[in-house]
N, C-alpha and C positions, 0 to 999 in steps of 0.2 A: 504494500500500500504506500503510495507516494504521500509526501507531507504537504500541507498547505503552505503556499508562498504568499506572503502579505502583499508584495509588490504586484504579482500577477493578479491577485484578488482585487486590489485597488483598480488596476487597469480594466479588468473585466466588469467591475461595477460601473465604471464610467462608460465603457463600450455598450453595456446593456441599456443604460439611460439614453445614449445616443440613438440606438436602434428604436427604442420606444418612441422617441421624438419623431422618428421618420413617418409614423402613421398619421399624426395630424399634419405634418408637412406634405404628405401625399394628398390629404384632404384639401389643402390649400392649392396644390398643383392641379388637382382634378377640378376643383370648384371654378378656377379661372377658365378652364377649357370649355365649360358648358354655357348655355344661355342663362341670363340673370335670374329667370324665374325658377331655375333648378339649382341654384348655388348652394343653398342650405342643405337640401336633400343629398346632394352629391357629397358634401362634407360629412353629413351624418352617416352615410354608408361606411365611410372610413372609421368614424367614431364607434359605430356598432361593433366593428371588429375588436376594438379595445375592450369591449364587454364580453360578448358571447364567446369569442375565440380564446380569450385568456381563461375563462371558466372551463371550456371544453378541454383545453390543453392540460389544465390541472387535474381534471377528473379522469381523463383517459388518453388524451392525445400524446402526452409525453411518454406514457407507458408503451403505447403502440409504436412510437418512434425509437425508443432507446432501451427498452427492456428486452431480455432474451425471448425469442419466439422462434420464428422460422425465417426462411430466406425472403419472405414477402412482407411479413408484418410482425411486430413485437408482441409480447404477451401482456399479461395483466399484473406483472410483478410490482409496477410502480403506480397502479391505479390509485386514485385519491391521494397521490404523493406518498404512498407507502414506501418506506425506506429511503426517502429523499431528505437528507439532512446535511450536516456540516462536514461530513467525511467526503474526501475526494474520490472520484471514480479512479480506478487504476490507470496510471499513466498521466493523470492530470494533477495540477497543483492548486486548483480552486475548489471550493465546496460544491458538492453536487447540487445543492439548492440554488446556487448562483448559475450553474450550468443550465439547470431547468429554466430559470428566468431568461437567460440569454437566448436559448433556443426557442422559448415561447414567444419572444419578441419577433422572431423570424416568421413564425406561424401567423401572428397577428397581421403583419404588413402584407404577407402573401394573400391572405383572405381579402384584405382591403383592396389589393391590386385588381382582383377579379371584378370588383364593382365597376371598374372603368369600362367594361364591355356592355353594361346594361343600364347605366345612368340615364336619366331623363324619361324613363318609362317603366321600370320595374318597381312594384310596390315594396314598401319598406319592410312590412311584416314578413312576407314570403322570403325576402332577401336575407333577413336575420335567421330564419329557419334554415335556409340553404347554406349559409356560411358556417353555421353550427355543425351541420352534417359534413360539409366539405372539410372542416378543420379536424374531423375525426377519421374520415375514410379516404381522403386524398392526400393532404399535406403529410400527416405522420407516416403514411405508407411510403411515399417517395423519400422522405427523410430517412426512414429505416433502410431503404434500399442502399443508400450511399453513405450514410453517417452512422447507422445503428447496427451494422454487421449484416446487412442484407445482401442480396445476390449481386448487386453492382459492386459493392465493396469487396466481396469475395472474388469477383471477376478481375478486379484491379483498376476499376474506374476511379479517376481522381476528380474531386470536386471540393474546392477549398472552402467556399462560403455559401453555396446554395444554388448553383446553376441548374441542378436537377429539381429539387423541391420548390424553390422560390421562383426562379425565372422561367424555366420551361413549364413548370407546374402551373403558374399563374397565366402564362401566355396562352397555352393550349386549352386550359379551362375557360379562359375568356372567350375563345373562339366558339366552344360548345355553348356557352351561356348566350352569346349573341345570336346563335342560330335558333336556340330554343325559345328565347324571349321574343325574338323578331325585331324588325327595324322600327325606328321611330316613324310616326305617321307622316312627318314632313321630310323624311330622308329621301334624297334624290329629287325633291320637288322645289326646295329652296335651300339657300345657304344656311347651314347650322354652325355659326361662327363662335369662337371663344369670346366671352364678354369682358375678360379682364386679363390682359397679357402680363400685367405687373404681378398679379397673384401667381400666375404660372411661373414666371421667372423667380419669384421669391420662394415658391414651393420647391422648385428645382434646386435652388441654391441650398436650402435647408436639407433637402434630401442628400445632396452631395456631401454636406457636412456630416450628416448622420451616417453616411456610407463609410466614413473612416472608422467608425465603431463596428459597423456591419462586417466589413472585410478585415480590418485590423484586429478586431476581437476574435475572429475565427481561428487564429492561431492558439487561442485559449491561454495565452501568456503574453508577457511583455518581451518575448524573445525574438529571434531572427525572423521567423515566419510572419509574425505580426508586423514587424518593421517593413519587410518586403511587401506585404499586401497593402500596408498603409501608403507606402511610396507609390506603388503601382496604381492605387486608387487616385492619387494625385495626378499621375501622368496620363493614364488611358483616356479619361473623359476630355482632357485638354486636346489630345490628338483627334478625338471624335469631333470636337467643336470645330477645329480647323478644316477638316474634310467636309463637314456638314455645311459650313459657311461657303466653301467652294462649290458644292453641289447646288446650294440655293442660288448662288450667283450665276452659275451656268444655266440653271433651269428658268429662273425668273428675273435675274438681274438685280435682286435685292436680298439682303440677309435678314431673315425674319426673327422676331423675338421668340415666337412659338417654336421655330426650328432650333434656335439656340438652346432653349430649355429642354427640348426633346433630345438633342444631341448629348447634353449632360447625362440624362438618364440612360441613354443607350451605351455611352462609354462606361458608366458605373456598372451597368448590368453585365456588359461583356467581360469586365475584369473580375466580376464576382467569383466565378468558378476557377479562374486562372491565377488570381492574385498572389498566391503563395507558391506558385509552381514555375513562373516564367521570370526572366530577367527584366529590369526596368526598360531596357532597349526594346525588348519584345512587347512590353506593355504599350509602348508608343505605337508599335506596328499594329497590335491588336485593335487599339482605339481607331486607327485610320481604316483598317479593314472592316471593322464592325459597322461603320457608318454606312457603307454602301448597300448591303442587303436590307437593312432596316429602313433606310431612306427609300429604296425602291418599293418596298412593300407598303409603306405609308402613302406613297404617290399612287400606287396601283389600286389599293383597297377601295377607295371611294368609287371606282368605276364598276364595282361589283354590287350585288344586292345585300352583301353582308355588312350590317351596320354594327361593327365592333367599335363602339363610339370613340374611345380614347386611344385606340391602337395599342392595346396591351400586347397583342400578338407580335406586332412589329418591334416594339420597344423592349419587350421582355422575353417573349418566346423565341424570336429570331436572334436577338442579341445574345441571349443565354445559350442557345445552341451553338452560335459562333464561338463563344468563349469556351464551351465544353470541348468542341472539336479542336480548337486551337491548342489546347493543352497537349493533345496527342501529336501535334506538330512541333511545338517550340518548348515544351517542358525541358528543364535542364538540371540534371542532378547536382551540378556544381553550385546551383542557387538554392535548390529545394531539398537536397539530401534524400529524395524519395525515388524519382524516376526520370528518365530521359524520354523525349518525344522522338518522332521519326527523323528529324533533322540532326539529332544527336545519337542516332544508332538504334533506337528501339521502335520498330514498326508496329509491334504488338500493342503498344500503348495507344496508338491512334485507333486501332480496332476496338479497344475497350471503350474509348470515348465515343466512337460512332454508335456503338450499341446503346449507350445511355441516351444519345441524341435521338435515337429512333424509338426506344421503348418508352421513354418518359412521356412524349406527346400522346402516344396511344392510350396509356393508362389515364392521364389527366383528362383527356378529351372524353373518353368513354365513361369514366366514373362521374364526371360533371354532368354529362348528358343524362345518365341514369338518375342521379340525384335530383336534377331539376324536373325531369319527367315525373318523378315520384312526388315531389312537392306540388307540382302543377296538377296532379291528379286529385288533390284535396282542396286546392284554393287557386284562384287566378293569380298568375305570376305578374302580370302587367296591369298598369292602370288603364282605366277606360279612356277612350279617345277624348271625352270631355275633360277628365282630370288631367290628361297629358297636355291638353291645350291650355288649361288654367295654369299649369306648372306644378311640379312635384313638391315645391316648398310648402305652399299653402294647403294643398290637398292631403299631403302625407303628414305634415307636422303642425298645421295651423299657424305657421309663422312665416315671416319673409326675411330673406337676407338683407334686403333694402327696404326701408320703411316708406314705401310709396303709397300705401293704402290701397293700391290697385288689387292686391290679392283678395282683400275682404270683399271688394265689389264683385270680383269675378266668382266668388263662391255662390252668389245668388243669381248669376247670369245664366241665360240659356246657352246652349252650345254655340248657336249662331252669334250671339253677342260676345261670347268668350273669344271666338275665333277672330271677330273684328277687332277686339281690344288687343289681343296678343299680336296680331299682324300689324296693327298700328304701332305698338311698342317696338316691334322688331324693326 
Protein backbone atom coordinates (compact mmCIF):
# COMPACT_ATOMS: atom_id res chain seq x y z
CA UNK A 1 0.00 0.00 0.00
CA UNK A 2 1.45 3.36 -1.00
CA UNK A 3 1.55 6.29 1.43
CA UNK A 4 -0.36 9.55 1.14
CA UNK A 5 1.70 12.43 -0.23
CA UNK A 6 0.45 15.80 1.00
CA UNK A 7 1.86 17.68 -1.98
CA UNK A 8 0.10 15.41 -4.45
CA UNK A 9 -3.08 15.63 -2.38
CA UNK A 10 -2.98 19.44 -2.34
CA UNK A 11 -2.56 19.58 -6.13
CA UNK A 12 -5.39 17.10 -6.68
CA UNK A 13 -7.73 19.08 -4.42
CA UNK A 14 -7.06 22.13 -6.58
CA UNK A 15 -7.39 20.14 -9.82
CA UNK A 16 -10.74 18.74 -8.70
CA UNK A 17 -12.04 22.22 -7.94
CA UNK A 18 -10.90 23.38 -11.39
CA UNK A 19 -12.79 20.57 -13.10
CA UNK A 20 -15.96 21.21 -11.08
CA UNK A 21 -15.76 24.85 -12.21
CA UNK A 22 -15.77 23.68 -15.83
CA UNK A 23 -19.45 22.68 -15.71
CA UNK A 24 -20.81 26.19 -15.01
CA UNK A 25 -18.20 27.46 -17.50
CA UNK A 26 -19.70 25.09 -20.06
CA UNK A 27 -23.12 26.46 -19.16
CA UNK A 28 -21.91 29.96 -19.98
CA UNK A 29 -20.32 28.78 -23.23
CA UNK A 30 -23.47 26.95 -24.31
CA UNK A 31 -25.82 29.74 -23.17
CA UNK A 32 -24.15 32.25 -25.46
CA UNK A 33 -24.54 29.95 -28.45
CA UNK A 34 -28.35 29.72 -28.30
CA UNK A 35 -31.11 32.25 -28.87
CA UNK A 36 -31.81 34.62 -25.99
CA UNK A 37 -35.16 33.01 -25.12
CA UNK A 38 -33.35 29.75 -24.29
CA UNK A 39 -30.36 31.16 -22.39
CA UNK A 40 -31.42 30.19 -18.87
CA UNK A 41 -32.67 26.73 -19.81
CA UNK A 42 -29.42 25.94 -21.61
CA UNK A 43 -27.40 26.92 -18.53
CA UNK A 44 -29.76 24.95 -16.29
CA UNK A 45 -29.18 21.78 -18.28
CA UNK A 46 -25.52 22.01 -17.27
CA UNK A 47 -26.48 22.89 -13.69
CA UNK A 48 -28.71 19.79 -13.57
CA UNK A 49 -25.65 17.61 -14.10
CA UNK A 50 -24.09 19.06 -10.95
CA UNK A 51 -27.01 17.58 -9.02
CA UNK A 52 -28.23 14.29 -10.41
CA UNK A 53 -24.90 13.12 -11.84
CA UNK A 54 -22.99 13.67 -8.61
CA UNK A 55 -25.61 11.68 -6.71
CA UNK A 56 -25.66 8.81 -9.21
CA UNK A 57 -21.85 8.74 -9.24
CA UNK A 58 -21.80 8.38 -5.46
CA UNK A 59 -24.54 5.75 -5.36
CA UNK A 60 -23.34 3.41 -8.10
CA UNK A 61 -21.44 5.13 -10.95
CA UNK A 62 -18.05 5.14 -9.24
CA UNK A 63 -18.42 1.48 -8.35
CA UNK A 64 -19.33 0.53 -11.92
CA UNK A 65 -16.26 2.42 -13.16
CA UNK A 66 -13.57 1.50 -10.65
CA UNK A 67 -14.46 -1.57 -8.61
CA UNK A 68 -13.54 -5.07 -9.68
CA UNK A 69 -16.01 -6.61 -12.05
CA UNK A 70 -15.47 -7.95 -15.53
CA UNK A 71 -13.97 -6.64 -18.76
CA UNK A 72 -17.09 -4.56 -19.50
CA UNK A 73 -18.31 -3.12 -16.21
CA UNK A 74 -17.24 -2.92 -12.58
CA UNK A 75 -19.11 -4.51 -9.71
CA UNK A 76 -20.90 -3.28 -6.60
CA UNK A 77 -17.92 -3.21 -4.22
CA UNK A 78 -17.98 0.58 -3.88
CA UNK A 79 -21.74 1.12 -4.16
CA UNK A 80 -22.91 3.85 -1.76
CA UNK A 81 -19.18 4.69 -1.36
CA UNK A 82 -18.54 1.46 0.52
CA UNK A 83 -14.83 1.21 1.32
CA UNK A 84 -14.06 4.65 -0.10
CA UNK A 85 -12.08 6.45 2.58
CA UNK A 86 -8.77 8.12 3.31
CA UNK A 87 -6.58 5.19 2.29
CA UNK A 88 -4.92 5.40 -1.14
CA UNK A 89 -5.62 2.92 -3.89
CA UNK A 90 -2.56 0.80 -4.65
CA UNK A 91 -0.07 2.78 -6.68
CA UNK A 92 -1.56 6.17 -5.80
CA UNK A 93 -0.49 8.76 -3.27
CA UNK A 94 -3.85 10.49 -2.77
CA UNK A 95 -6.84 9.35 -0.69
CA UNK A 96 -9.37 7.25 -2.55
CA UNK A 97 -12.05 9.70 -1.41
CA UNK A 98 -10.29 12.44 -3.38
CA UNK A 99 -9.86 10.14 -6.37
CA UNK A 100 -13.62 9.51 -6.24
CA UNK A 101 -14.36 13.25 -6.29
CA UNK A 102 -11.87 13.98 -9.08
CA UNK A 103 -13.24 11.25 -11.32
CA UNK A 104 -16.80 12.24 -10.46
CA UNK A 105 -16.18 15.76 -11.73
CA UNK A 106 -15.38 14.20 -15.12
CA UNK A 107 -18.69 12.35 -15.19
CA UNK A 108 -20.54 15.58 -14.37
CA UNK A 109 -19.16 17.65 -17.22
CA UNK A 110 -19.51 14.78 -19.69
CA UNK A 111 -23.22 14.48 -18.96
CA UNK A 112 -23.55 18.26 -19.30
CA UNK A 113 -21.79 18.15 -22.67
CA UNK A 114 -24.48 15.90 -24.13
CA UNK A 115 -27.08 18.62 -23.50
CA UNK A 116 -25.54 20.63 -26.32
CA UNK A 117 -27.20 18.32 -28.83
CA UNK A 118 -30.76 18.89 -27.63
CA UNK A 119 -30.95 22.43 -26.24
CA UNK A 120 -33.77 24.71 -27.36
CA UNK A 121 -36.34 21.90 -27.60
CA UNK A 122 -35.88 19.06 -25.05
CA UNK A 123 -37.99 19.25 -21.89
CA UNK A 124 -36.05 19.73 -18.68
CA UNK A 125 -37.64 16.89 -16.66
CA UNK A 126 -37.01 14.14 -19.21
CA UNK A 127 -33.47 15.48 -19.70
CA UNK A 128 -32.75 15.05 -15.97
CA UNK A 129 -34.05 11.48 -16.08
CA UNK A 130 -31.94 10.75 -19.15
CA UNK A 131 -28.64 12.08 -17.79
CA UNK A 132 -29.21 10.20 -14.53
CA UNK A 133 -29.47 6.95 -16.47
CA UNK A 134 -26.65 7.97 -18.81
CA UNK A 135 -24.33 8.61 -15.87
CA UNK A 136 -24.94 5.04 -14.68
CA UNK A 137 -24.99 3.00 -17.89
CA UNK A 138 -22.78 4.91 -20.33
CA UNK A 139 -20.04 7.00 -18.72
CA UNK A 140 -18.99 4.51 -15.97
CA UNK A 141 -18.86 1.66 -18.46
CA UNK A 142 -16.59 3.57 -20.84
CA UNK A 143 -14.45 4.74 -17.90
CA UNK A 144 -14.13 1.15 -16.70
CA UNK A 145 -13.02 0.01 -20.15
CA UNK A 146 -9.99 2.28 -20.18
CA UNK A 147 -9.32 3.40 -16.57
CA UNK A 148 -10.86 0.72 -14.36
CA UNK A 149 -9.17 -2.42 -15.64
CA UNK A 150 -11.59 -3.13 -18.49
CA UNK A 151 -10.93 -4.65 -21.88
CA UNK A 152 -9.38 -1.58 -23.50
CA UNK A 153 -6.92 -1.27 -20.62
CA UNK A 154 -6.08 -4.96 -20.96
CA UNK A 155 -5.62 -4.49 -24.71
CA UNK A 156 -3.07 -1.73 -24.08
CA UNK A 157 -5.08 1.32 -25.16
CA UNK A 158 -3.67 4.57 -23.78
CA UNK A 159 -5.96 7.39 -22.68
CA UNK A 160 -4.49 9.96 -20.34
CA UNK A 161 -7.49 12.04 -19.29
CA UNK A 162 -10.68 10.83 -20.94
CA UNK A 163 -10.65 10.70 -24.72
CA UNK A 164 -12.78 7.55 -24.51
CA UNK A 165 -15.39 8.22 -21.79
CA UNK A 166 -15.48 12.03 -21.87
CA UNK A 167 -14.81 13.20 -25.41
CA UNK A 168 -15.91 10.38 -27.70
CA UNK A 169 -18.49 9.30 -25.15
CA UNK A 170 -20.18 12.71 -25.16
CA UNK A 171 -19.76 13.37 -28.87
CA UNK A 172 -21.37 10.20 -30.16
CA UNK A 173 -24.02 10.22 -27.43
CA UNK A 174 -24.87 13.73 -28.62
CA UNK A 175 -25.39 12.44 -32.16
CA UNK A 176 -27.82 9.78 -30.96
CA UNK A 177 -29.67 12.32 -28.79
CA UNK A 178 -30.05 14.74 -31.69
CA UNK A 179 -31.49 12.02 -33.89
CA UNK A 180 -33.97 10.82 -31.26
CA UNK A 181 -35.20 14.23 -30.11
CA UNK A 182 -35.34 15.63 -33.63
CA UNK A 183 -34.58 19.01 -35.14
CA UNK A 184 -35.78 22.38 -33.87
CA UNK A 185 -38.91 23.53 -35.66
CA UNK A 186 -37.07 26.44 -37.30
CA UNK A 187 -33.99 24.43 -38.25
CA UNK A 188 -33.19 24.89 -41.92
CA UNK A 189 -35.85 27.58 -42.33
CA UNK A 190 -34.19 30.53 -40.62
CA UNK A 191 -30.82 31.44 -39.17
CA UNK A 192 -30.53 30.20 -35.57
CA UNK A 193 -27.67 32.41 -34.46
CA UNK A 194 -25.73 32.70 -31.17
CA UNK A 195 -27.12 35.60 -29.17
CA UNK A 196 -24.04 36.52 -27.10
CA UNK A 197 -20.51 35.94 -28.42
CA UNK A 198 -19.00 37.43 -25.25
CA UNK A 199 -20.59 34.67 -23.15
CA UNK A 200 -19.16 32.12 -25.58
CA UNK A 201 -15.63 33.54 -25.41
CA UNK A 202 -15.72 33.89 -21.63
CA UNK A 203 -17.03 30.36 -21.23
CA UNK A 204 -14.33 29.01 -23.54
CA UNK A 205 -11.64 30.86 -21.61
CA UNK A 206 -12.86 29.48 -18.30
CA UNK A 207 -13.03 26.00 -19.80
CA UNK A 208 -9.41 26.25 -20.95
CA UNK A 209 -8.45 27.39 -17.46
CA UNK A 210 -10.29 24.44 -15.91
CA UNK A 211 -8.72 22.05 -18.42
CA UNK A 212 -5.34 22.56 -16.75
CA UNK A 213 -6.84 20.73 -13.78
CA UNK A 214 -8.64 18.25 -16.01
CA UNK A 215 -5.51 17.15 -17.86
CA UNK A 216 -2.82 18.19 -15.39
CA UNK A 217 -4.63 16.39 -12.58
CA UNK A 218 -4.98 13.17 -14.52
CA UNK A 219 -1.42 12.27 -13.63
CA UNK A 220 -2.86 11.94 -10.09
CA UNK A 221 0.23 13.61 -8.66
CA UNK A 222 2.36 16.71 -9.00
CA UNK A 223 4.95 14.68 -10.91
CA UNK A 224 6.30 14.56 -14.45
CA UNK A 225 3.14 13.23 -16.11
CA UNK A 226 1.05 16.06 -14.72
CA UNK A 227 3.63 18.65 -15.72
CA UNK A 228 3.78 17.30 -19.27
CA UNK A 229 -0.01 17.23 -19.61
CA UNK A 230 -0.29 20.73 -18.12
CA UNK A 231 2.22 22.14 -20.61
CA UNK A 232 0.66 20.32 -23.55
CA UNK A 233 -2.72 21.76 -22.55
CA UNK A 234 -1.12 25.19 -22.90
CA UNK A 235 0.34 24.45 -26.34
CA UNK A 236 -2.22 22.35 -28.21
CA UNK A 237 -5.20 24.77 -28.14
CA UNK A 238 -2.91 27.63 -29.18
CA UNK A 239 -1.95 25.72 -32.33
CA UNK A 240 -5.61 24.92 -32.99
CA UNK A 241 -6.44 28.62 -32.72
CA UNK A 242 -3.85 29.57 -35.32
CA UNK A 243 -5.03 26.97 -37.83
CA UNK A 244 -8.70 27.78 -37.15
CA UNK A 245 -8.06 31.47 -37.80
CA UNK A 246 -6.43 30.52 -41.08
CA UNK A 247 -9.35 28.32 -42.12
CA UNK A 248 -11.80 31.11 -41.23
CA UNK A 249 -9.85 33.59 -43.35
CA UNK A 250 -9.69 31.21 -46.31
CA UNK A 251 -13.38 30.37 -46.11
CA UNK A 252 -14.96 33.72 -45.28
CA UNK A 253 -12.28 36.38 -45.15
CA UNK A 254 -12.95 37.07 -41.44
CA UNK A 255 -11.85 35.55 -38.15
CA UNK A 256 -14.96 34.94 -36.04
CA UNK A 257 -15.30 35.05 -32.26
CA UNK A 258 -17.44 31.91 -32.22
CA UNK A 259 -14.76 30.19 -34.30
CA UNK A 260 -12.05 31.26 -31.88
CA UNK A 261 -13.99 29.90 -28.90
CA UNK A 262 -14.69 26.65 -30.71
CA UNK A 263 -11.02 26.29 -31.64
CA UNK A 264 -10.02 26.54 -27.97
CA UNK A 265 -12.40 23.72 -27.10
CA UNK A 266 -11.24 21.52 -30.00
CA UNK A 267 -7.60 21.96 -29.01
CA UNK A 268 -8.30 21.15 -25.36
CA UNK A 269 -10.30 18.09 -26.37
CA UNK A 270 -7.64 16.77 -28.74
CA UNK A 271 -4.90 16.91 -26.11
CA UNK A 272 -7.09 15.31 -23.41
CA UNK A 273 -6.28 11.69 -24.27
CA UNK A 274 -2.73 12.41 -25.43
CA UNK A 275 -1.53 14.98 -22.89
CA UNK A 276 0.73 12.73 -20.86
CA UNK A 277 1.99 10.59 -23.74
CA UNK A 278 3.37 12.96 -26.41
CA UNK A 279 6.10 15.59 -26.40
CA UNK A 280 5.34 19.32 -26.38
CA UNK A 281 6.42 19.58 -30.03
CA UNK A 282 3.92 16.88 -30.96
CA UNK A 283 1.26 18.66 -28.89
CA UNK A 284 1.63 21.65 -31.21
CA UNK A 285 1.32 19.35 -34.21
CA UNK A 286 -1.77 17.66 -32.77
CA UNK A 287 -3.44 21.03 -32.19
CA UNK A 288 -2.85 22.01 -35.81
CA UNK A 289 -4.03 18.66 -37.19
CA UNK A 290 -7.14 18.41 -35.00
CA UNK A 291 -8.49 21.73 -36.27
CA UNK A 292 -9.05 20.42 -39.80
CA UNK A 293 -11.53 17.50 -39.36
CA UNK A 294 -13.49 19.30 -36.64
CA UNK A 295 -13.74 22.47 -38.73
CA UNK A 296 -14.84 20.46 -41.76
CA UNK A 297 -17.54 18.64 -39.81
CA UNK A 298 -18.89 21.89 -38.34
CA UNK A 299 -19.12 23.42 -41.81
CA UNK A 300 -20.77 20.34 -43.30
CA UNK A 301 -23.25 19.42 -40.57
CA UNK A 302 -25.76 22.29 -41.16
CA UNK A 303 -26.22 21.02 -44.71
CA UNK A 304 -27.79 17.87 -43.28
CA UNK A 305 -31.08 17.36 -41.42
CA UNK A 306 -29.22 16.43 -38.24
CA UNK A 307 -29.78 19.31 -35.81
CA UNK A 308 -26.96 18.52 -33.39
CA UNK A 309 -27.33 22.01 -32.04
CA UNK A 310 -23.96 22.98 -30.60
CA UNK A 311 -21.74 20.59 -32.58
CA UNK A 312 -20.73 18.34 -29.71
CA UNK A 313 -19.88 15.61 -32.21
CA UNK A 314 -17.42 17.80 -34.10
CA UNK A 315 -15.84 19.55 -31.11
CA UNK A 316 -15.67 16.53 -28.80
CA UNK A 317 -16.32 13.29 -30.68
CA UNK A 318 -14.16 14.08 -33.70
CA UNK A 319 -11.41 15.89 -31.79
CA UNK A 320 -11.35 13.18 -29.12
CA UNK A 321 -10.98 10.45 -31.75
CA UNK A 322 -8.18 12.45 -33.38
CA UNK A 323 -6.32 12.64 -30.08
CA UNK A 324 -6.83 8.94 -29.31
CA UNK A 325 -5.46 7.84 -32.68
CA UNK A 326 -2.62 10.37 -32.55
CA UNK A 327 -1.27 8.63 -29.44
CA UNK A 328 -0.64 5.55 -31.57
CA UNK A 329 1.34 7.68 -34.00
CA UNK A 330 3.41 10.01 -31.81
CA UNK A 331 3.59 8.55 -28.28
CA UNK A 332 7.20 8.53 -27.14
CA UNK A 333 8.59 6.42 -24.32
CA UNK A 334 11.32 8.98 -23.72
CA UNK A 335 8.59 11.42 -22.59
CA UNK A 336 5.97 9.16 -21.05
CA UNK A 337 7.86 6.13 -19.79
CA UNK A 338 4.96 3.92 -20.97
CA UNK A 339 4.94 3.22 -24.71
CA UNK A 340 6.00 4.36 -28.16
CA UNK A 341 3.79 5.06 -31.15
CA UNK A 342 4.34 3.91 -34.70
CA UNK A 343 6.78 6.75 -35.47
CA UNK A 344 9.00 5.46 -32.67
CA UNK A 345 8.85 1.79 -33.56
CA UNK A 346 5.64 0.33 -32.08
CA UNK A 347 2.99 -0.20 -34.76
CA UNK A 348 0.88 -2.30 -32.36
CA UNK A 349 0.07 0.76 -30.26
CA UNK A 350 -1.66 2.41 -33.20
CA UNK A 351 -3.84 -0.67 -33.56
CA UNK A 352 -4.85 -0.49 -29.90
CA UNK A 353 -5.82 3.16 -30.28
CA UNK A 354 -7.85 2.55 -33.45
CA UNK A 355 -9.82 -0.18 -31.69
CA UNK A 356 -10.83 2.33 -28.99
CA UNK A 357 -11.74 4.91 -31.62
CA UNK A 358 -14.08 2.40 -33.28
CA UNK A 359 -15.61 0.66 -30.25
CA UNK A 360 -16.38 3.73 -28.14
CA UNK A 361 -18.69 5.46 -30.66
CA UNK A 362 -20.67 2.26 -31.17
CA UNK A 363 -21.37 1.78 -27.46
CA UNK A 364 -22.01 5.46 -26.69
CA UNK A 365 -24.39 5.87 -29.63
CA UNK A 366 -26.27 2.61 -29.10
CA UNK A 367 -26.77 2.99 -25.34
CA UNK A 368 -27.83 6.62 -25.62
CA UNK A 369 -30.30 5.65 -28.33
CA UNK A 370 -31.75 2.91 -26.11
CA UNK A 371 -31.95 5.11 -23.00
CA UNK A 372 -33.70 7.97 -24.78
CA UNK A 373 -36.13 5.59 -26.47
CA UNK A 374 -36.89 4.16 -23.04
CA UNK A 375 -37.49 7.54 -21.44
CA UNK A 376 -39.52 8.63 -24.46
CA UNK A 377 -41.80 5.62 -24.05
CA UNK A 378 -43.09 7.08 -20.78
CA UNK A 379 -43.01 10.82 -21.39
CA UNK A 380 -42.57 13.28 -24.22
CA UNK A 381 -38.91 14.17 -24.68
CA UNK A 382 -39.42 17.47 -26.43
CA UNK A 383 -41.44 20.58 -25.81
CA UNK A 384 -44.53 21.33 -27.85
CA UNK A 385 -44.19 23.59 -30.86
CA UNK A 386 -45.99 26.28 -28.88
CA UNK A 387 -43.57 26.05 -25.94
CA UNK A 388 -40.58 25.93 -28.27
CA UNK A 389 -41.80 29.13 -29.93
CA UNK A 390 -42.22 30.83 -26.55
CA UNK A 391 -38.76 29.80 -25.46
CA UNK A 392 -37.56 27.17 -23.03
CA UNK A 393 -36.67 29.67 -20.30
CA UNK A 394 -40.19 30.74 -19.47
CA UNK A 395 -41.95 27.46 -20.31
CA UNK A 396 -39.56 25.16 -18.42
CA UNK A 397 -38.53 27.38 -15.53
CA UNK A 398 -40.98 30.27 -15.30
CA UNK A 399 -38.05 32.67 -15.42
CA UNK A 400 -36.15 34.67 -18.01
CA UNK A 401 -32.45 35.24 -18.45
CA UNK A 402 -33.21 38.80 -19.55
CA UNK A 403 -35.94 40.70 -17.72
CA UNK A 404 -37.87 41.96 -20.72
CA UNK A 405 -41.25 40.89 -19.41
CA UNK A 406 -41.96 39.43 -22.83
CA UNK A 407 -41.93 35.88 -21.52
CA UNK A 408 -44.80 36.54 -19.13
CA UNK A 409 -46.84 37.97 -22.01
CA UNK A 410 -46.06 35.00 -24.21
CA UNK A 411 -47.30 32.53 -21.60
CA UNK A 412 -50.87 33.66 -22.29
CA UNK A 413 -50.45 34.15 -26.03
CA UNK A 414 -51.95 31.96 -28.71
CA UNK A 415 -49.49 30.03 -30.88
CA UNK A 416 -50.01 32.52 -33.70
CA UNK A 417 -49.38 35.49 -31.42
CA UNK A 418 -46.33 33.79 -29.93
CA UNK A 419 -44.89 33.19 -33.40
CA UNK A 420 -45.39 36.84 -34.32
CA UNK A 421 -43.71 38.08 -31.14
CA UNK A 422 -40.76 35.71 -31.35
CA UNK A 423 -40.19 36.43 -35.04
CA UNK A 424 -40.31 40.14 -34.33
CA UNK A 425 -37.80 39.74 -31.50
CA UNK A 426 -35.51 37.71 -33.76
